[in-house]
N, CA, C and O atoms as a printed pandas DataFrame, in Angstrom:
     atom_number atom_name residue_name chain_id  residue_number  x_coord  y_coord  z_coord
0              1         N          MET        A               1    0.836   -1.180    0.000
1              2        CA          MET        A               1    0.000    0.000    0.000
2              3         C          MET        A               1    0.882    1.245    0.000
3              4         O          MET        A               1    1.809    1.337    0.804
4              5         N          ILE        A               2    0.620    2.171   -0.857
5              6        CA          ILE        A               2    1.396    3.402   -0.971
6              7         C          ILE        A               2    0.621    4.533   -0.308
7              8         O          ILE        A               2   -0.564    4.731   -0.576
8              9         N          THR        A               3    1.304    5.269    0.559
9             10        CA          THR        A               3    0.663    6.416    1.189
10            11         C          THR        A               3    1.028    7.673    0.418
11            12         O          THR        A               3    2.088    7.755   -0.203
12            13         N          THR        A               4    0.137    8.644    0.467
13            14        CA          THR        A               4    0.335    9.851   -0.320
14            15         C          THR        A               4    0.680   11.073    0.515
15            16         O          THR        A               4    0.833   12.163   -0.034
16            17         N          GLY        A               5    0.805   10.922    1.814
17            18        CA          GLY        A               5    1.100   12.082    2.645
18            19         C          GLY        A               5   -0.071   13.041    2.669
19            20         O          GLY        A               5    0.064   14.210    2.309
20            21         N          ARG        A               6   -1.210   12.548    3.089
21            22        CA          ARG        A               6   -2.461   13.290    3.034
22            23         C          ARG        A               6   -2.452   14.543    3.904
23            24         O          ARG        A               6   -3.137   15.516    3.589
24            25         N          TYR        A               7   -1.699   14.533    4.974
25            26        CA          TYR        A               7   -1.706   15.650    5.918
26            27         C          TYR        A               7   -0.392   16.420    5.833
27            28         O          TYR        A               7    0.691   15.837    5.782
28            29         N          SER        A               8   -0.516   17.731    5.820
29            30        CA          SER        A               8    0.675   18.576    5.745
30            31         C          SER        A               8    1.429   18.516    7.073
31            32         O          SER        A               8    0.850   18.184    8.107
32            33         N          PRO        A               9    2.713   18.837    7.039
33            34        CA          PRO        A               9    3.480   18.868    8.288
34            35         C          PRO        A               9    2.873   19.826    9.319
35            36         O          PRO        A               9    2.948   19.575   10.522
36            37         N          GLU        A              10    2.279   20.912    8.850
37            38        CA          GLU        A              10    1.659   21.879    9.768
38            39         C          GLU        A              10    0.463   21.263   10.498
39            40         O          GLU        A              10    0.283   21.479   11.696
40            41         N          VAL        A              11   -0.353   20.493    9.767
41            42        CA          VAL        A              11   -1.515   19.848   10.383
42            43         C          VAL        A              11   -1.049   18.808   11.391
43            44         O          VAL        A              11   -1.593   18.727   12.493
44            45         N          LYS        A              12   -0.058   18.021   11.030
45            46        CA          LYS        A              12    0.474   17.008   11.938
46            47         C          LYS        A              12    1.005   17.660   13.215
47            48         O          LYS        A              12    0.705   17.220   14.325
48            49         N          GLU        A              13    1.798   18.716   13.034
49            50        CA          GLU        A              13    2.387   19.400   14.178
50            51         C          GLU        A              13    1.314   19.973   15.095
51            52         O          GLU        A              13    1.408   19.861   16.317
52            53         N          ARG        A              14    0.307   20.580   14.507
53            54        CA          ARG        A              14   -0.774   21.171   15.302
54            55         C          ARG        A              14   -1.544   20.096   16.065
55            56         O          ARG        A              14   -1.861   20.273   17.241
56            57         N          ALA        A              15   -1.846   18.983   15.397
57            58        CA          ALA        A              15   -2.588   17.900   16.043
58            59         C          ALA        A              15   -1.802   17.318   17.213
59            60         O          ALA        A              15   -2.359   17.080   18.284
60            61         N          VAL        A              16   -0.521   17.092   17.008
61            62        CA          VAL        A              16    0.319   16.554   18.089
62            63         C          VAL        A              16    0.394   17.548   19.235
63            64         O          VAL        A              16    0.295   17.165   20.401
64            65         N          ARG        A              17    0.567   18.810   18.912
65            66        CA          ARG        A              17    0.632   19.846   19.947
66            67         C          ARG        A              17   -0.666   19.871   20.754
67            68         O          ARG        A              17   -0.641   20.010   21.977
68            69         N          MET        A              18   -1.804   19.735   20.058
69            70        CA          MET        A              18   -3.098   19.712   20.753
70            71         C          MET        A              18   -3.187   18.535   21.716
71            72         O          MET        A              18   -3.659   18.686   22.843
72            73         N          VAL        A              19   -2.735   17.362   21.273
73            74        CA          VAL        A              19   -2.763   16.187   22.153
74            75         C          VAL        A              19   -1.904   16.444   23.375
75            76         O          VAL        A              19   -2.343   16.205   24.499
76            77         N          LEU        A              20   -0.695   16.924   23.176
77            78        CA          LEU        A              20    0.225   17.129   24.288
78            79         C          LEU        A              20   -0.254   18.226   25.235
79            80         O          LEU        A              20   -0.016   18.150   26.440
80            81         N          GLU        A              21   -0.925   19.242   24.702
81            82        CA          GLU        A              21   -1.421   20.326   25.541
82            83         C          GLU        A              21   -2.668   19.926   26.326
83            84         O          GLU        A              21   -2.896   20.443   27.420
84            85         N          HIS        A              22   -3.477   19.014   25.788
85            86        CA          HIS        A              22   -4.762   18.690   26.397
86            87         C          HIS        A              22   -4.826   17.299   27.010
87            88         O          HIS        A              22   -5.872   16.910   27.529
88            89         N          GLU        A              23   -3.737   16.542   26.963
89            90        CA          GLU        A              23   -3.786   15.171   27.466
90            91         C          GLU        A              23   -4.111   15.098   28.953
91            92         O          GLU        A              23   -4.646   14.091   29.415
92            93         N          ARG        A              24   -3.802   16.136   29.701
93            94        CA          ARG        A              24   -4.098   16.123   31.146
94            95         C          ARG        A              24   -5.598   16.196   31.417
95            96         O          ARG        A              24   -6.068   15.799   32.483
96            97         N          GLU        A              25   -6.341   16.707   30.438
97            98        CA          GLU        A              25   -7.795   16.818   30.592
98            99         C          GLU        A              25   -8.486   15.482   30.324
99           100         O          GLU        A              25   -9.670   15.322   30.621
100          101         N          TYR        A              26   -7.756   14.537   29.770
101          102        CA          TYR        A              26   -8.313   13.234   29.419
102          103         C          TYR        A              26   -7.569   12.148   30.188
103          104         O          TYR        A              26   -6.424   12.325   30.604
104          105         N          ASP        A              27   -8.249   11.030   30.362
105          106        CA          ASP        A              27   -7.590    9.884   30.976
106          107         C          ASP        A              27   -8.097    8.644   30.274
107          108         O          ASP        A              27   -9.294    8.367   30.348
108          109         N          PRO        A              28   -7.294    7.916   29.626
109          110        CA          PRO        A              28   -5.861    8.063   29.357
110          111         C          PRO        A              28   -5.602    8.981   28.161
111          112         O          PRO        A              28   -6.524    9.584   27.611
112          113         N          GLN        A              29   -4.335    9.072   27.774
113          114        CA          GLN        A              29   -3.956    9.914   26.633
114          115         C          GLN        A              29   -4.717    9.505   25.377
115          116         O          GLN        A              29   -5.014   10.341   24.524
116          117         N          TRP        A              30   -5.028    8.228   25.267
117          118        CA          TRP        A              30   -5.745    7.732   24.091
118          119         C          TRP        A              30   -7.059    8.486   23.882
119          120         O          TRP        A              30   -7.449    8.728   22.740
120          121         N          ALA        A              31   -7.744    8.859   24.957
121          122        CA          ALA        A              31   -8.998    9.607   24.839
122          123         C          ALA        A              31   -8.759   10.967   24.172
123          124         O          ALA        A              31   -9.567   11.413   23.358
124          125         N          ALA        A              32   -7.658   11.614   24.516
125          126        CA          ALA        A              32   -7.309   12.878   23.868
126          127         C          ALA        A              32   -7.008   12.654   22.392
127          128         O          ALA        A              32   -7.420   13.442   21.541
128          129         N          ILE        A              33   -6.295   11.585   22.096
129          130        CA          ILE        A              33   -5.950   11.276   20.703
130          131         C          ILE        A              33   -7.209   11.034   19.888
131          132         O          ILE        A              33   -7.337   11.560   18.782
132          133         N          VAL        A              34   -8.137   10.249   20.414
133          134        CA          VAL        A              34   -9.384    9.962   19.693
134          135         C          VAL        A              34  -10.167   11.244   19.446
135          136         O          VAL        A              34  -10.659   11.472   18.341
136          137         N          SER        A              35  -10.283   12.074   20.468
137          138        CA          SER        A              35  -11.039   13.317   20.348
138          139         C          SER        A              35  -10.437   14.252   19.297
139          140         O          SER        A              35  -11.159   14.803   18.466
140          141         N          ILE        A              36   -9.149   14.424   19.333
141          142        CA          ILE        A              36   -8.484   15.343   18.400
142          143         C          ILE        A              36   -8.445   14.760   16.990
143          144         O          ILE        A              36   -8.578   15.495   16.011
144          145         N          ALA        A              37   -8.264   13.453   16.882
145          146        CA          ALA        A              37   -8.281   12.811   15.559
146          147         C          ALA        A              37   -9.622   13.043   14.864
147          148         O          ALA        A              37   -9.666   13.300   13.661
148          149         N          GLU        A              38  -10.707   12.951   15.619
149          150        CA          GLU        A              38  -12.031   13.219   15.051
150          151         C          GLU        A              38  -12.132   14.656   14.542
151          152         O          GLU        A              38  -12.732   14.910   13.497
152          153         N          LYS        A              39  -11.552   15.576   15.273
153          154        CA          LYS        A              39  -11.627   16.989   14.890
154          155         C          LYS        A              39  -10.865   17.292   13.602
155          156         O          LYS        A              39  -11.297   18.120   12.799
156          157         N          ILE        A              40   -9.709   16.606   13.405
157          158        CA          ILE        A              40   -8.927   16.895   12.196
158          159         C          ILE        A              40   -9.226   15.930   11.061
159          160         O          ILE        A              40   -8.757   16.117    9.938
160          161         N          GLY        A              41  -10.015   14.889   11.358
161          162        CA          GLY        A              41  -10.417   13.957   10.308
162          163         C          GLY        A              41   -9.396   12.898    9.963
163          164         O          GLY        A              41   -9.290   12.484    8.809
164          165         N          CYS        A              42   -8.637   12.453   10.968
165          166        CA          CYS        A              42   -7.687   11.372   10.708
166          167         C          CYS        A              42   -8.007   10.195   11.615
167          168         O          CYS        A              42   -8.809   10.307   12.542
168          169         N          CYS        A              43   -7.387    9.096   11.342
169          170        CA          CYS        A              43   -7.540    7.890   12.149
170          171         C          CYS        A              43   -6.794    8.094   13.472
171          172         O          CYS        A              43   -5.670    8.596   13.469
172          173         N          PRO        A              44   -7.402    7.713   14.606
173          174        CA          PRO        A              44   -6.703    7.866   15.887
174          175         C          PRO        A              44   -5.340    7.173   15.923
175          176         O          PRO        A              44   -4.399    7.687   16.527
176          177         N          GLU        A              45   -5.232    6.023   15.285
177          178        CA          GLU        A              45   -3.947    5.309   15.283
178          179         C          GLU        A              45   -2.875    6.122   14.557
179          180         O          GLU        A              45   -1.712    6.111   14.959
180          181         N          THR        A              46   -3.256    6.815   13.506
181          182        CA          THR        A              46   -2.311    7.669   12.780
182          183         C          THR        A              46   -1.797    8.775   13.693
183          184         O          THR        A              46   -0.594    9.025   13.766
184          185         N          LEU        A              47   -2.714    9.430   14.383
185          186        CA          LEU        A              47   -2.323   10.504   15.297
186          187         C          LEU        A              47   -1.471    9.949   16.437
187          188         O          LEU        A              47   -0.513   10.598   16.856
188          189         N          ARG        A              48   -1.801    8.762   16.945
189          190        CA          ARG        A              48   -1.002    8.151   18.004
190          191         C          ARG        A              48    0.438    7.959   17.549
191          192         O          ARG        A              48    1.370    8.190   18.319
192          193         N          LYS        A              49    0.626    7.534   16.292
193          194        CA          LYS        A              49    1.979    7.340   15.751
194          195         C          LYS        A              49    2.723    8.668   15.659
195          196         O          LYS        A              49    3.916    8.734   15.957
196          197         N          TRP        A              50    2.027    9.722   15.248
197          198        CA          TRP        A              50    2.662   11.038   15.179
198          199         C          TRP        A              50    3.113   11.472   16.572
199          200         O          TRP        A              50    4.221   11.980   16.747
200          201         N          VAL        A              51    2.244   11.267   17.560
201          202        CA          VAL        A              51    2.564   11.655   18.941
202          203         C          VAL        A              51    3.766   10.865   19.441
203          204         O          VAL        A              51    4.676   11.444   20.034
204          205         N          ARG        A              52    3.786    9.562   19.213
205          206        CA          ARG        A              52    4.902    8.736   19.677
206          207         C          ARG        A              52    6.211    9.157   19.023
207          208         O          ARG        A              52    7.258    9.159   19.671
208          209         N          ARG        A              53    6.159    9.513   17.744
209          210        CA          ARG        A              53    7.372    9.961   17.050
210          211         C          ARG        A              53    7.924   11.218   17.722
211          212         O          ARG        A              53    9.130   11.333   17.938
212          213         N          VAL        A              54    7.040   12.154   18.050
213          214        CA          VAL        A              54    7.486   13.386   18.707
214          215         C          VAL        A              54    8.003   13.085   20.112
215          216         O          VAL        A              54    8.993   13.672   20.548
216          217         N          GLU        A              55    7.342   12.178   20.816
217          218        CA          GLU        A              55    7.813   11.813   22.153
218          219         C          GLU        A              55    9.191   11.159   22.105
219          220         O          GLU        A              55   10.027   11.404   22.975
220          221         N          ARG        A              56    9.427   10.331   21.096
221          222        CA          ARG        A              56   10.761    9.731   20.942
222          223         C          ARG        A              56   11.795   10.806   20.669
223          224         O          ARG        A              56   12.897   10.764   21.215
224          225         N          THR        A              57   11.449   11.767   19.829
225          226        CA          THR        A              57   12.367   12.867   19.521
226          227         C          THR        A              57   12.690   13.652   20.782
227          228         O          THR        A              57   13.836   14.045   21.000
228          229         N          ALA        A              58   11.688   13.877   21.605
229          230        CA          ALA        A              58   11.902   14.616   22.853
230          231         C          ALA        A              58   12.822   13.849   23.785
231          232         O          ALA        A              58   13.514   14.455   24.602
232          233         N          SER        A              59   12.842   12.530   23.678
233          234        CA          SER        A              59   13.700   11.742   24.550
234          235         C          SER        A              59   15.173   11.906   24.193
235          236         O          SER        A              59   16.040   11.435   24.929
236          237         N          PHE        A              60   15.470   12.568   23.073
237          238        CA          PHE        A              60   16.851   12.875   22.697
238          239         C          PHE        A              60   17.316   14.165   23.371
239          240         O          PHE        A              60   18.284   14.777   22.921
240          241         N          GLY        A              61   16.653   14.578   24.427
241          242        CA          GLY        A              61   17.061   15.766   25.163
242          243         C          GLY        A              61   16.553   17.043   24.534
243          244         O          GLY        A              61   17.189   18.088   24.670
244          245         N          GLY        A              62   15.411   16.986   23.843
245          246        CA          GLY        A              62   14.830   18.173   23.260
246          247         C          GLY        A              62   15.434   18.572   21.935
247          248         O          GLY        A              62   15.166   19.666   21.437
248          249         N          ARG        A              63   16.245   17.707   21.353
249          250        CA          ARG        A              63   16.827   18.030   20.050
250          251         C          ARG        A              63   15.736   18.057   18.998
251          252         O          ARG        A              63   14.685   17.437   19.160
252          253         N          THR        A              64   15.991   18.773   17.928
253          254        CA          THR        A              64   15.016   18.872   16.856
254          255         C          THR        A              64   14.929   17.573   16.089
255          256         O          THR        A              64   15.804   16.714   16.203
256          257         N          ARG        A              65   13.877   17.429   15.311
257          258        CA          ARG        A              65   13.704   16.213   14.515
258          259         C          ARG        A              65   14.857   16.014   13.552
259          260         O          ARG        A              65   15.326   14.890   13.377
260          261         N          SER        A              66   15.328   17.093   12.917
261          262        CA          SER        A              66   16.427   16.930   11.968
262          263         C          SER        A              66   17.694   16.473   12.684
263          264         O          SER        A              66   18.478   15.699   12.134
264          265         N          CYS        A              67   17.892   16.947   13.898
265          266        CA          CYS        A              67   19.045   16.509   14.680
266          267         C          CYS        A              67   18.895   15.036   15.034
267          268         O          CYS        A              67   19.870   14.285   14.991
268          269         N          ALA        A              68   17.692   14.620   15.381
269          270        CA          ALA        A              68   17.454   13.210   15.701
270          271         C          ALA        A              68   17.724   12.335   14.483
271          272         O          ALA        A              68   18.245   11.227   14.614
272          273         N          ARG        A              69   17.371   12.832   13.299
273          274        CA          ARG        A              69   17.652   12.067   12.082
274          275         C          ARG        A              69   19.158   11.917   11.893
275          276         O          ARG        A              69   19.632   10.844   11.520
276          277         N          ARG        A              70   19.912   12.989   12.148
277          278        CA          ARG        A              70   21.371   12.909   12.020
278          279         C          ARG        A              70   21.920   11.899   13.011
279          280         O          ARG        A              70   22.823   11.130   12.681
280          281         N          LEU        A              71   21.385   11.894   14.214
281          282        CA          LEU        A              71   21.845   10.927   15.202
282          283         C          LEU        A              71   21.563    9.506   14.736
283          284         O          LEU        A              71   22.383    8.611   14.936
284          285         N          ARG        A              72   20.419    9.299   14.123
285          286        CA          ARG        A              72   20.049    7.964   13.675
286          287         C          ARG        A              72   21.021    7.454   12.630
287          288         O          ARG        A              72   21.318    6.260   12.593
288          289         N          PHE        A              73   21.526    8.346   11.771
289          290        CA          PHE        A              73   22.394    7.936   10.688
290          291         C          PHE        A              73   23.868    8.176   10.989
291          292         O          PHE        A              73   24.715    7.941   10.127
292          293         N          SER        A              74   24.187    8.637   12.184
293          294        CA          SER        A              74   25.585    8.881   12.512
294          295         C          SER        A              74   26.274    7.557   12.802
295          296         O          SER        A              74   25.620    6.581   13.168
296          297         N          PRO        A              75   27.588    7.521   12.642
297          298        CA          PRO        A              75   28.326    6.290   12.955
298          299         C          PRO        A              75   28.136    5.932   14.416
299          300         O          PRO        A              75   28.090    6.810   15.277
300          301         N          ARG        A              76   28.026    4.653   14.693
301          302        CA          ARG        A              76   27.848    4.199   16.064
302          303         C          ARG        A              76   29.104    3.460   16.518
303          304         O          ARG        A              76   29.771    2.780   15.739
304          305         N          ARG        A              77   29.396    3.616   17.784
305          306        CA          ARG        A              77   30.538    2.912   18.345
306          307         C          ARG        A              77   30.203    1.443   18.486
307          308         O          ARG        A              77   29.063    1.072   18.764
308          309         N          SER        A              78   31.182    0.639   18.297
309          310        CA          SER        A              78   31.035   -0.785   18.536
310          311         C          SER        A              78   30.873   -1.006   20.031
311          312         O          SER        A              78   31.491   -0.308   20.834
312          313         N          SER        A              79   30.054   -1.964   20.405
313          314        CA          SER        A              79   29.869   -2.247   21.826
314          315         C          SER        A              79   31.136   -2.811   22.445
315          316         O          SER        A              79   31.283   -2.801   23.668
316          317         N          THR        A              80   32.059   -3.305   21.616
317          318        CA          THR        A              80   33.314   -3.859   22.125
318          319         C          THR        A              80   34.479   -2.886   21.971
319          320         O          THR        A              80   35.620   -3.234   22.276
320          321         N          ALA        A              81   34.204   -1.677   21.504
321          322        CA          ALA        A              81   35.277   -0.698   21.304
322          323         C          ALA        A              81   35.830   -0.259   22.647
323          324         O          ALA        A              81   35.080    0.013   23.585
324          325         N          ASP        A              82   37.162   -0.192   22.728
325          326        CA          ASP        A              82   37.816    0.206   23.966
326          327         C          ASP        A              82   38.127    1.694   23.999
327          328         O          ASP        A              82   38.240    2.277   25.078
328          329         N          ARG        A              83   38.268    2.315   22.839
329          330        CA          ARG        A              83   38.658    3.716   22.787
330          331         C          ARG        A              83   37.584    4.509   22.079
331          332         O          ARG        A              83   36.784    3.958   21.324
332          333         N          ASP        A              84   37.572    5.832   22.332
333          334        CA          ASP        A              84   36.579    6.708   21.713
334          335         C          ASP        A              84   36.725    6.794   20.205
335          336         O          ASP        A              84   35.754    7.103   19.514
336          337         N          ASP        A              85   37.917    6.528   19.674
337          338        CA          ASP        A              85   38.092    6.658   18.233
338          339         C          ASP        A              85   37.805    5.358   17.488
339          340         O          ASP        A              85   37.985    5.296   16.272
340          341         N          ASP        A              86   37.360    4.315   18.198
341          342        CA          ASP        A              86   36.973    3.059   17.567
342          343         C          ASP        A              86   35.509    3.171   17.122
343          344         O          ASP        A              86   34.595    2.831   17.873
344          345         N          ILE        A              87   35.307    3.639   15.925
345          346        CA          ILE        A              87   33.972    3.875   15.406
346          347         C          ILE        A              87   33.738    2.975   14.205
347          348         O          ILE        A              87   34.611    2.816   13.352
348          349         N          ILE        A              88   32.577    2.403   14.150
349          350        CA          ILE        A              88   32.200    1.584   12.991
350          351         C          ILE        A              88   31.705    2.515   11.905
351          352         O          ILE        A              88   30.859    3.372   12.163
352          353         N          HIS        A              89   32.210    2.363   10.713
353          354        CA          HIS        A              89   31.779    3.214    9.587
354          355         C          HIS        A              89   30.934    2.441    8.631
355          356         O          HIS        A              89   30.481    2.988    7.625
């Protein structure tokens, strides 16, 4: 199945922001996701995935999404490396 990117980045960002701003008014967070998904016309599971992606990004210490992408593709140290310059390329 091919997706077409039905929602603009602005709509996604706004929907996620709404969930994060209003989740305290709902219990559990899923209730906020369902409510907001209905308002923007998307599937709740889609919005849940957007929220989780942003939450994962925030777990990088507040770095931006583009920074998180760079981290994902940056060289990683071997778990058996003894020195800081032992990097797997």
